[in-house]
C-alpha positions as CSV (number, residue, x, y, z in Angstrom):
1,X,-114.2,122.3,129.2
2,X,-113.6,124.4,126.1
3,X,-113.9,128.2,126.0
4,X,-115.3,127.9,122.4
5,X,-117.4,124.9,121.5
6,X,-117.3,123.9,117.9
7,X,-120.5,122.3,116.6
8,X,-122.0,121.5,113.2
9,X,-123.9,124.8,113.5
10,X,-120.6,126.7,112.9
11,X,-119.8,124.9,109.7
12,X,-120.0,126.7,106.4
13,X,-119.8,123.4,104.5
14,X,-116.5,124.2,102.7
15,X,-114.0,121.7,104.1
16,X,-110.9,123.9,104.0
17,X,-112.7,126.9,105.6
18,X,-114.3,124.7,108.3
19,X,-110.9,123.1,109.1
20,X,-109.3,126.5,109.5
21,X,-112.2,127.7,111.7
22,X,-111.9,124.7,113.9
23,X,-108.1,125.2,114.1
24,X,-108.6,128.8,115.2
25,X,-111.1,127.8,117.9
26,X,-108.6,125.1,119.2
27,X,-105.8,127.7,119.4
28,X,-108.1,130.1,121.1
29,X,-109.1,127.4,123.6
30,X,-105.5,126.7,124.3
31,X,-104.8,130.4,124.7
32,X,-107.7,130.7,127.2
33,X,-106.2,127.9,129.3
34,X,-103.0,129.9,129.7
35,X,-104.9,132.7,131.6
36,X,-104.0,132.9,135.2
37,X,-100.9,130.7,134.8
38,X,-97.2,131.5,134.5
39,X,-97.1,130.3,130.9
40,X,-96.4,133.7,129.3
41,X,-94.1,132.4,126.7
42,X,-96.5,129.6,125.8
43,X,-99.3,132.2,125.5
44,X,-97.2,134.3,123.2
45,X,-96.4,131.4,121.0
46,X,-100.1,130.5,120.8
47,X,-100.9,134.1,120.0
48,X,-98.3,134.0,117.2
49,X,-99.8,130.8,115.9
50,X,-103.3,132.3,116.0
51,X,-102.2,135.3,114.0
52,X,-100.5,133.1,111.5
53,X,-103.6,130.9,111.2
54,X,-105.7,134.1,110.7
55,X,-103.5,135.2,107.8
56,X,-103.7,131.7,106.2
57,X,-107.4,131.6,106.7
58,X,-108.1,135.0,105.3
59,X,-105.8,134.3,102.3
60,X,-107.8,131.1,101.7
61,X,-111.2,132.9,101.8
62,X,-110.0,135.8,99.8
63,X,-108.7,133.5,97.1
64,X,-112.1,131.7,96.9
65,X,-113.9,135.1,96.8
66,X,-111.8,136.3,93.9
67,X,-111.8,133.0,92.0
68,X,-115.6,132.6,92.2
69,X,-116.3,136.4,91.9
70,X,-118.1,136.8,95.2
71,X,-119.8,140.1,95.1
72,X,-119.2,141.0,98.8
73,X,-115.4,140.5,98.4
74,X,-114.4,144.1,99.3
75,X,-116.4,144.4,102.5
76,X,-115.5,140.9,103.6
77,X,-111.8,141.6,102.9
78,X,-111.9,144.9,104.8
79,X,-113.3,143.1,107.8
80,X,-110.4,140.6,107.5
81,X,-107.9,143.4,107.3
82,X,-109.4,145.1,110.3
83,X,-109.2,142.1,112.7
84,X,-105.9,140.9,111.3
85,X,-104.3,144.3,111.9
86,X,-105.8,144.5,115.4
87,X,-104.6,141.0,116.3
88,X,-101.1,141.6,114.8
89,X,-100.8,144.9,116.7
90,X,-101.9,143.1,119.9
91,X,-99.2,140.4,119.2
92,X,-96.6,143.1,118.9
93,X,-97.6,144.7,122.2
94,X,-97.3,141.3,123.9
95,X,-93.9,140.7,122.3
96,X,-92.7,144.1,123.5
97,X,-94.1,143.5,127.0
98,X,-96.5,146.5,126.9
99,X,-99.5,144.2,127.0
100,X,-100.3,140.6,128.0
101,X,-102.7,137.9,127.0
102,X,-105.9,138.6,128.9
103,X,-109.5,137.6,129.0
104,X,-110.8,140.8,127.5
105,X,-108.8,140.2,124.3
106,X,-109.9,136.6,124.1
107,X,-113.6,137.6,124.7
108,X,-113.3,140.2,122.0
109,X,-111.9,137.7,119.5
110,X,-114.6,135.2,120.3
111,X,-117.3,137.8,119.8
112,X,-115.8,138.9,116.5
113,X,-115.4,135.3,115.3
114,X,-119.0,134.4,115.8
115,X,-120.3,137.7,114.4
116,X,-118.1,137.3,111.4
117,X,-119.1,133.7,111.0
118,X,-122.8,134.5,111.1
119,X,-122.8,137.7,109.1
120,X,-120.1,136.9,106.5
121,X,-118.6,133.5,106.3
122,X,-121.9,131.6,106.2
123,X,-123.0,133.7,103.2
124,X,-119.7,133.0,101.6
125,X,-120.0,129.3,102.4
126,X,-123.5,129.1,100.8
127,X,-122.3,130.9,97.7
128,X,-119.3,128.6,97.3
129,X,-121.4,125.5,97.8
130,X,-123.7,126.8,95.1
131,X,-120.7,127.0,92.8
132,X,-119.8,123.4,93.6
133,X,-117.0,124.0,96.2
134,X,-116.9,121.3,98.9
């Protein structure tokens, strides 16, 4: 059973963005499966992979927004920066041993993901599709 279920409802209909969203949900599901196990190193590696995927994904969306002159670019980018900095800081804490991968963090990330998807990414997807991006 997956922690995050990916369905067609989550798609923004831009293939590169949908692929990245799917990849982030897969990594988060793998991270969730490490909870309550002695797989701390594996969890840290997954967290690093997730943070890297976030950076790649945000760079992709931000390039689209700039290239196609998306009017909500600044607020969308600020939201990217906020969650990226939060997750990067969390990763550093786990690397230093002052924090660990725990359910509260994963729940927070899941909540952010779906809120961001519904409030921002779907609007961006609709806009890009209207500009002919597939």
